[in-house]
Kinemage of the C-alpha trace (Angstrom):
@kinemage 1
@onewidth
@group {chain A} dominant
@subgroup {mainchain}
@vectorlist {calphas} color= white
{ca met a 1} P 86.475 78.549 104.297
{ca thr a 2} L 87.389 75.830 106.791
{ca asp a 3} L 89.604 73.992 104.303
{ca leu a 4} L 91.930 76.943 103.754
{ca pro a 5} L 95.410 76.541 105.243
{ca asp a 6} L 96.518 78.490 108.303
{ca ile a 7} L 98.135 81.870 107.731
{ca pro a 8} L 101.771 82.152 108.956
{ca leu a 9} L 101.051 85.040 111.312
{ca pro a 10} L 103.228 86.504 114.068
{ca ser a 11} L 102.078 86.012 117.636
{ca gly a 12} L 99.305 88.388 118.654
{ca ile a 13} L 97.575 88.586 115.245
{ca arg a 14} L 94.379 86.660 114.612
{ca ser a 15} L 92.354 85.974 111.471
{ca arg a 16} L 88.574 86.377 111.475
{ca tyr a 17} L 85.604 87.121 109.231
{ca val a 18} L 83.069 89.950 109.435
{ca asp a 19} L 79.815 89.413 107.562
{ca gly a 20} L 77.518 91.923 105.911
{ca ile a 21} L 80.076 94.567 104.906
{ca asn a 22} L 78.616 96.215 101.789
{ca ser a 23} L 77.694 92.770 100.371
{ca leu a 24} L 81.026 91.246 101.426
{ca arg a 25} L 82.107 88.625 103.904
{ca met a 26} L 85.315 90.390 104.801
{ca his a 27} L 88.415 88.552 105.971
{ca val a 28} L 90.434 90.639 108.426
{ca leu a 29} L 93.603 90.314 110.429
{ca glu a 30} L 93.428 91.846 113.864
{ca ala a 31} L 95.872 92.782 116.635
{ca gly a 32} L 95.338 94.490 119.970
{ca phe a 33} L 91.858 92.976 120.211
{ca glu a 34} L 92.292 91.695 123.766
{ca thr a 35} L 91.509 95.073 125.367
{ca arg a 36} L 88.246 96.854 124.561
{ca gly a 37} L 88.042 100.610 124.109
{ca arg a 38} L 91.336 101.113 122.327
{ca pro a 39} L 91.620 103.593 119.452
{ca cys a 40} L 91.312 101.820 116.100
{ca val a 41} L 93.753 101.892 113.184
{ca leu a 42} L 92.583 100.599 109.794
{ca leu a 43} L 95.264 99.304 107.401
{ca leu a 44} L 94.488 99.090 103.660
{ca his a 45} L 96.781 97.056 101.393
{ca gly a 46} L 97.576 97.471 97.695
{ca phe a 47} L 98.413 95.261 94.680
{ca pro a 48} L 99.411 92.467 94.497
{ca glu a 49} L 99.161 92.261 98.262
{ca leu a 50} L 96.844 91.158 101.058
{ca ala a 51} L 96.038 92.030 104.661
{ca phe a 52} L 99.075 89.803 105.346
{ca ser a 53} L 101.291 92.606 104.015
{ca trp a 54} L 100.778 94.445 107.341
{ca arg a 55} L 101.924 91.536 109.531
{ca lys a 56} L 105.221 93.185 110.470
{ca val a 57} L 103.810 96.490 111.739
{ca met a 58} L 100.607 95.230 113.382
{ca pro a 59} L 102.257 93.909 116.577
{ca ala a 60} L 104.107 97.195 117.139
{ca leu a 61} L 100.925 99.246 116.680
{ca ala a 62} L 99.074 96.931 119.038
{ca ala a 63} L 101.869 97.238 121.615
{ca ala a 64} L 101.506 101.033 121.358
{ca gly a 65} L 97.868 100.722 122.459
{ca tyr a 66} L 95.864 100.430 119.241
{ca his a 67} L 93.257 98.009 117.987
{ca val a 68} L 94.646 97.233 114.539
{ca ile a 69} L 92.436 95.991 111.688
{ca ala a 70} L 93.719 94.922 108.253
{ca pro a 71} L 91.172 93.541 105.758
{ca asp a 72} L 91.649 91.650 102.550
{ca gln a 73} L 90.018 94.312 100.399
{ca arg a 74} L 87.325 93.764 97.762
{ca gly a 75} L 88.740 91.505 95.056
{ca tyr a 76} L 91.469 90.023 97.231
{ca gly a 77} L 92.360 87.025 99.340
{ca arg a 78} L 89.770 85.430 101.580
{ca thr a 79} L 87.187 88.197 101.380
{ca thr a 80} L 84.180 86.934 99.417
{ca gly a 81} L 81.015 88.401 97.933
{ca trp a 82} L 82.620 90.027 94.896
{ca gln a 83} L 82.732 88.962 91.253
{ca ala a 84} L 85.660 89.697 88.941
{ca asp a 85} L 84.465 88.721 85.511
{ca tyr a 86} L 86.283 90.881 82.942
{ca asp a 87} L 82.981 91.438 81.142
{ca gly a 88} L 81.042 91.955 84.381
{ca asp a 89} L 80.049 95.050 86.326
{ca leu a 90} L 82.988 97.257 87.285
{ca thr a 91} L 81.035 99.670 89.489
{ca pro a 92} L 81.560 97.752 92.778
{ca phe a 93} L 85.300 98.399 92.393
{ca arg a 94} L 85.136 102.172 91.956
{ca leu a 95} L 86.782 104.325 94.611
{ca phe a 96} L 83.574 105.535 96.237
{ca asn a 97} L 82.493 101.934 96.867
{ca leu a 98} L 85.906 100.965 98.233
{ca val a 99} L 85.526 103.817 100.729
{ca arg a 100} L 82.074 102.411 101.533
{ca asp a 101} L 83.701 99.038 102.264
{ca ala a 102} L 86.126 100.655 104.722
{ca leu a 103} L 83.397 102.711 106.367
{ca gly a 104} L 81.156 99.661 106.683
{ca leu a 105} L 83.898 97.607 108.306
{ca val a 106} L 84.796 100.115 111.021
{ca ser a 107} L 81.122 100.792 111.671
{ca ala a 108} L 80.423 97.075 112.072
{ca leu a 109} L 83.277 96.881 114.561
{ca gly a 110} L 81.710 99.656 116.635
{ca tyr a 111} L 83.983 102.596 115.846
{ca arg a 112} L 82.848 106.127 115.051
{ca arg a 113} L 86.364 107.532 114.624
{ca val a 114} L 89.470 105.733 113.322
{ca asp a 115} L 92.890 106.431 111.860
{ca val a 116} L 93.408 105.057 108.350
{ca ile a 117} L 96.656 103.992 106.687
{ca gly a 118} L 96.908 102.872 103.069
{ca his a 119} L 99.754 101.461 100.996
{ca asp a 120} L 100.059 101.375 97.189
{ca phe a 121} L 96.477 101.270 95.794
{ca gly a 122} L 95.291 101.287 99.401
{ca ser a 123} L 96.735 104.807 99.640
{ca pro a 124} L 94.176 106.483 97.337
{ca val a 125} L 91.406 104.575 99.124
{ca ala a 126} L 92.675 105.884 102.463
{ca ser a 127} L 93.006 109.376 100.974
{ca trp a 128} L 89.420 109.367 99.750
{ca cys a 129} L 88.262 108.018 103.119
{ca ala a 130} L 89.797 111.082 104.774
{ca leu a 131} L 88.501 113.478 102.134
{ca leu a 132} L 84.928 112.141 102.018
{ca arg a 133} L 84.396 111.333 105.705
{ca pro a 134} L 86.777 113.350 107.878
{ca asp a 135} L 84.294 112.966 110.728
{ca val a 136} L 85.107 109.225 110.805
{ca phe a 137} L 88.649 108.987 109.427
{ca arg a 138} L 90.362 111.408 111.777
{ca ser a 139} L 93.870 111.049 110.308
{ca val a 140} L 95.434 109.453 107.245
{ca val a 141} L 98.813 108.009 106.303
{ca met a 142} L 99.520 107.554 102.612
{ca met a 143} L 102.282 105.096 101.788
{ca ser a 144} L 104.124 104.742 98.462
{ca ala a 145} L 101.383 106.494 96.449
{ca pro a 146} L 101.023 110.259 97.023
{ca phe a 147} L 97.625 111.944 96.713
{ca gly a 148} L 97.451 114.980 94.451
{ca gly a 149} L 93.800 115.849 95.134
{ca pro a 150} L 90.537 115.200 93.284
{ca pro a 151} L 90.462 115.672 89.502
{ca ser a 152} L 89.596 119.234 88.573
{ca leu a 153} L 86.535 120.475 86.721
{ca pro a 154} L 86.944 122.654 83.630
{ca phe a 155} L 86.899 126.252 84.876
{ca asn a 156} L 85.832 129.506 83.201
{ca thr a 157} L 85.004 127.824 79.904
{ca ala a 158} L 81.435 129.036 79.319
{ca asp a 159} L 82.386 131.582 76.654
{ca lys a 160} L 84.999 129.457 74.918
{ca pro a 161} L 84.480 126.949 72.108
{ca ala a 162} L 83.654 123.539 73.484
{ca ala a 163} L 86.525 121.116 73.029
{ca pro a 164} L 85.792 117.400 72.649
{ca pro a 165} L 87.282 115.226 75.380
{ca ala a 166} L 90.670 114.011 74.260
{ca asp a 167} L 92.297 110.654 74.851
{ca asp a 168} L 95.627 110.822 76.635
{ca pro a 169} L 98.169 110.876 73.775
{ca val a 170} L 100.979 109.589 75.975
{ca his a 171} L 100.038 105.965 75.303
{ca arg a 172} L 100.338 106.347 71.553
{ca glu a 173} L 103.582 108.236 72.052
{ca leu a 174} L 105.010 105.496 74.276
{ca ala a 175} L 104.152 102.892 71.639
{ca val a 176} L 106.134 104.653 68.916
{ca leu a 177} L 109.308 105.360 70.892
{ca pro a 178} L 112.516 103.885 69.424
{ca arg a 179} L 112.127 101.314 72.194
{ca pro a 180} L 108.310 100.900 72.141
{ca arg a 181} L 106.756 100.954 75.595
{ca lys a 182} L 103.423 100.771 77.428
{ca his a 183} L 102.250 101.930 80.860
{ca tyr a 184} L 101.632 99.130 83.347
{ca gln a 185} L 98.260 100.517 84.513
{ca trp a 186} L 96.909 100.305 80.973
{ca tyr a 187} L 98.356 96.814 80.629
{ca tyr a 188} L 96.623 95.854 83.884
{ca ser a 189} L 93.366 97.045 82.312
{ca thr a 190} L 93.605 94.595 79.406
{ca arg a 191} L 91.724 91.332 79.116
{ca glu a 192} L 94.961 89.344 78.961
{ca ala a 193} L 96.651 90.634 82.125
{ca asn a 194} L 95.053 88.247 84.616
{ca ala a 195} L 95.777 85.117 82.582
{ca asp a 196} L 99.313 86.344 81.882
{ca met a 197} L 100.035 86.438 85.623
{ca his a 198} L 97.798 83.640 86.897
{ca arg a 199} L 99.272 81.280 84.309
{ca ala a 200} L 102.758 82.758 84.302
{ca pro a 201} L 105.260 80.406 82.600
{ca gln a 202} L 107.462 80.492 85.699
{ca gly a 203} L 104.493 79.847 88.025
{ca val a 204} L 102.759 82.294 90.346
{ca his a 205} L 105.335 81.868 93.126
{ca asp a 206} L 108.363 82.746 91.005
{ca phe a 207} L 106.434 85.509 89.252
{ca leu a 208} L 105.658 87.157 92.586
{ca arg a 209} L 109.231 86.638 93.812
{ca ala a 210} L 110.597 88.478 90.778
{ca tyr a 211} L 107.898 91.173 90.952
{ca tyr a 212} L 108.500 91.942 94.636
{ca his a 213} L 112.271 91.862 94.117
{ca his a 214} L 112.184 94.166 91.095
{ca lys a 215} L 110.260 96.854 93.008
{ca ser a 216} L 112.272 96.547 96.241
{ca ala a 217} L 115.475 98.160 97.451
{ca asp a 218} L 117.182 94.824 96.760
{ca trp a 219} L 117.085 95.708 93.047
{ca lys a 220} L 120.028 98.068 92.970
{ca asp a 221} L 118.883 100.103 89.957
{ca asn a 222} L 115.942 101.552 91.913
{ca lys a 223} L 117.309 105.084 92.264
{ca pro a 224} L 114.222 107.281 91.836
{ca tyr a 225} L 114.082 111.000 91.156
{ca pro a 226} L 111.341 113.440 90.072
{ca leu a 227} L 110.292 113.363 86.440
{ca lys a 228} L 109.761 116.626 84.583
{ca ser a 229} L 106.427 115.874 82.896
{ca trp a 230} L 103.755 113.326 81.986
{ca ser a 231} L 105.277 112.661 78.572
{ca ala a 232} L 106.524 109.586 76.772
{ca gly a 233} L 110.145 110.670 76.890
{ca glu a 234} L 110.064 111.228 80.653
{ca leu a 235} L 107.943 108.179 81.498
{ca ala a 236} L 110.333 105.981 79.544
{ca lys a 237} L 112.892 106.681 82.292
{ca leu a 238} L 110.814 104.609 84.709
{ca pro a 239} L 111.794 100.971 85.311
{ca thr a 240} L 110.042 98.376 83.198
{ca tyr a 241} L 107.706 97.311 86.010
{ca tyr a 242} L 106.030 100.715 85.485
{ca val a 243} L 106.661 101.398 81.803
{ca met a 244} L 106.914 98.015 80.160
{ca asp a 245} L 108.310 96.995 76.808
{ca leu a 246} L 105.381 97.080 74.403
{ca gly a 247} L 105.318 93.423 73.417
{ca glu a 248} L 105.921 91.889 76.843
{ca thr a 249} L 103.737 90.624 79.667
{ca met a 250} L 104.420 91.458 83.307
{ca pro a 251} L 105.771 87.938 84.015
{ca gln a 252} L 108.168 88.322 81.070
{ca thr a 253} L 109.163 91.781 82.299
{ca val a 254} L 110.098 90.766 85.836
{ca ala a 255} L 111.564 87.357 84.907
{ca lys a 256} L 114.645 89.206 83.642
{ca glu a 257} L 115.267 90.411 87.212
{ca met a 258} L 114.611 87.142 89.063
{ca pro a 259} L 116.931 87.038 92.087
{ca ser a 260} L 119.406 84.206 92.440
{ca pro a 261} L 118.794 81.268 94.814
{ca ser a 262} L 121.351 82.751 97.217
{ca glu a 263} L 119.618 86.128 97.140
{ca ile a 264} L 116.269 84.469 97.827
{ca ala a 265} L 117.742 82.488 100.723
{ca ala a 266} L 119.200 85.685 102.199
{ca asn a 267} L 115.949 87.671 101.928
{ca gln a 268} L 114.759 88.470 105.447
{ca trp a 269} L 111.870 90.809 104.663
{ca leu a 270} L 110.058 88.250 102.490
{ca pro a 271} L 111.345 84.726 103.142
{ca asp a 272} L 110.045 82.031 100.845
{ca gln a 273} L 107.684 80.602 103.470
{ca glu a 274} L 105.895 83.976 103.691
{ca leu a 275} L 105.870 84.471 99.937
{ca ala a 276} L 104.266 81.016 99.725
{ca tyr a 277} L 101.132 82.414 101.395
{ca tyr a 278} L 100.819 85.134 98.747
{ca ser a 279} L 101.407 82.672 95.925
{ca ala a 280} L 98.883 80.200 97.325
{ca glu a 281} L 96.200 82.887 97.625
{ca tyr a 282} L 96.807 84.349 94.171
{ca gly a 283} L 97.121 80.864 92.732
{ca arg a 284} L 93.702 80.104 94.217
{ca ile a 285} L 91.763 83.230 93.156
{ca gly a 286} L 93.833 84.862 90.410
{ca phe a 287} L 94.555 88.565 90.005
{ca gln a 288} L 91.425 89.917 88.302
{ca gly a 289} L 89.840 91.190 91.531
{ca gly a 290} L 92.749 93.560 92.046
{ca leu a 291} L 93.013 94.377 88.356
{ca gln a 292} L 89.419 95.646 88.399
{ca trp a 293} L 90.663 98.560 90.536
{ca tyr a 294} L 93.079 99.576 87.763
{ca arg a 295} L 90.324 99.296 85.171
{ca cys a 296} L 88.205 101.745 87.173
{ca gly a 297} L 91.203 104.066 87.442
{ca thr a 298} L 91.653 104.172 83.670
{ca ser a 299} L 87.915 104.667 83.068
{ca gly a 300} L 86.891 108.226 82.245
{ca ala a 301} L 83.383 107.616 83.572
{ca phe a 302} L 84.587 106.721 87.056
{ca asn a 303} L 87.134 109.531 87.117
{ca asn a 304} L 84.382 111.976 86.193
{ca glu a 305} L 82.381 111.135 89.304
{ca leu a 306} L 85.410 112.045 91.418
{ca gln a 307} L 85.164 115.576 89.995
{ca leu a 308} L 82.210 116.098 92.336
{ca phe a 309} L 84.894 116.884 94.933
{ca ser a 310} L 87.033 119.095 92.701
{ca gly a 311} L 88.894 121.617 94.828
{ca arg a 312} L 88.353 119.765 98.096
{ca thr a 313} L 91.387 119.065 100.254
{ca ile a 314} L 92.338 116.584 102.950
{ca asp a 315} L 92.193 118.645 106.118
{ca val a 316} L 92.669 115.994 108.804
{ca pro a 317} L 96.227 115.348 110.025
{ca ser a 318} L 98.116 113.501 107.293
{ca cys a 319} L 101.481 111.935 106.651
{ca phe a 320} L 103.319 110.339 103.726
{ca ile a 321} L 105.767 107.428 104.028
{ca ser a 322} L 107.597 105.775 101.146
{ca gly a 323} L 110.806 103.927 100.507
{ca lys a 324} L 113.720 106.092 99.437
{ca gln a 325} L 114.270 103.529 96.662
{ca asp a 326} L 110.582 103.534 95.615
{ca trp a 327} L 109.752 104.935 92.175
{ca gly a 328} L 106.097 104.990 93.243
{ca thr a 329} L 106.700 108.370 94.866
{ca tyr a 330} L 107.444 109.938 91.478
{ca gln a 331} L 105.667 107.742 88.930
{ca arg a 332} L 103.063 110.459 88.289
{ca pro a 333} L 105.076 113.649 87.821
{ca gly a 334} L 104.117 116.517 90.111
{ca val a 335} L 101.771 114.574 92.402
{ca phe a 336} L 104.262 114.230 95.274
{ca glu a 337} L 104.738 117.998 95.230
{ca ala a 338} L 101.013 118.772 94.799
{ca met a 339} L 100.184 116.611 97.827
{ca gln a 340} L 102.421 118.706 100.051
{ca ala a 341} L 101.605 122.090 98.508
{ca arg a 342} L 97.824 121.861 98.002
{ca ala a 343} L 96.039 118.539 98.416
{ca cys a 344} L 96.736 118.058 102.139
{ca thr a 345} L 96.413 121.118 104.342
{ca asn a 346} L 97.559 119.518 107.601
{ca met a 347} L 100.594 117.380 106.733
{ca leu a 348} L 102.601 116.455 109.806
{ca gly a 349} L 105.356 114.554 108.035
{ca cys a 350} L 106.752 113.322 104.731
{ca his a 351} L 109.295 110.516 105.059
{ca leu a 352} L 111.425 108.593 102.545
{ca val a 353} L 112.809 105.552 104.343
{ca asp a 354} L 116.279 104.451 103.238
{ca gly a 355} L 116.743 100.777 102.518
{ca ala a 356} L 113.183 100.328 101.278
{ca gly a 357} L 111.675 100.187 97.827
{ca his a 358} L 107.973 99.883 97.136
{ca trp a 359} L 107.157 97.417 99.948
{ca val a 360} L 108.220 99.843 102.647
{ca gln a 361} L 106.285 98.379 105.608
{ca gln a 362} L 107.685 94.936 104.819
{ca glu a 363} L 111.224 95.976 103.908
{ca gln a 364} L 111.762 98.336 106.865
{ca pro a 365} L 109.030 97.493 109.400
{ca ala a 366} L 110.817 98.812 112.484
{ca glu a 367} L 111.306 102.299 111.039
{ca val a 368} L 107.826 102.386 109.533
{ca ser a 369} L 106.307 101.320 112.852
{ca arg a 370} L 108.238 104.068 114.635
{ca leu a 371} L 107.049 106.689 112.147
{ca leu a 372} L 103.446 105.499 112.339
{ca ile a 373} L 103.326 105.486 116.134
{ca glu a 374} L 104.915 108.940 116.271
{ca phe a 375} L 102.440 110.303 113.706
{ca leu a 376} L 99.382 108.772 115.356
{ca ala a 377} L 100.312 110.353 118.684
{ca arg a 378} L 100.829 113.758 117.065
{ca ala a 379} L 97.645 113.439 115.023
{ca gln a 380} L 95.533 112.673 118.064
{ca thr a 381} L 96.994 115.669 119.869
{ca ala a 382} L 96.443 117.884 116.820
{ca ser a 383} L 92.829 116.783 116.427
{ca gly a 384} L 92.085 117.162 120.110
{ca thr a 385} L 91.119 113.528 120.636
{ca val a 386} L 93.459 112.913 123.557
């Protein structure tokens, strides 16, 4: 680890390693560590991101009095102890084990109660943390990926003919549209996806630049709205970073939207020197560690184990934050509404931040920091911990 380059971190954030976390040597970024006894906030990143993705909100949370911890999650960055062979064991990447990683980290750091915040694929991990262990994860913020609740069990079927489990027909239907399409999560589950991105013709750096741009508010066609149903015709309305052209890779998809040199030079939320850290890390380890998460998500076996909690709700104080220009809020029709109506019984806020796409805490860090600090104060009052 000593030969890895320094991370371009803001003042007040340090990088360290914590050993023995559910078989991992976990790399974490940390702020507000100078004063012992502070309340702890755990930040969980998504794909293709790193703990580094929280760099812009960590100082503000620390200044508000929190000990802020952001790990490179299993499969990512400088955390080691995981294997990401496509033909290897997927079970370490299932949601229950990702929750175990988070629980192990905060326990190792000496905390019995923490607030948890997750972005993108970190959002379902944070959601399941709050649902499975509300005694530890006393509040939850979900960012860019709403939580619709655990998958349901078949109900009142004992006296009805047994129906064989059916494959989701939407993928076949997408493939035979007049403009044939495919869903990105199923693409991410294919054997080819890692090599497509790790060996992108334009290079990892330019691939990530186009990918981040395409999903940000800088891409002016990001004007999301609710879809009517989980059907091929409705899903085809999503941008191509979510519902891709059938014969294309993700690097080919986003290359069409590569920003101009002047646009790159003007980008203040992700300047090239910061993007260079992402591209160096992904160039070093590849993408398969993160892609394993998607493979678990498309696996019926792993989804079935989540049915153990069918009907359970998140009852700790919760909040949702997304970019107003983020299609992630609506990419699964009905989930945004189900989160507010049923899945979370103690929602204290639901915010769509203007001027932000999918990378909300990087695109609009000041507003996100304000919303987080306001929520954390309200959540602690609501849960009686202050």
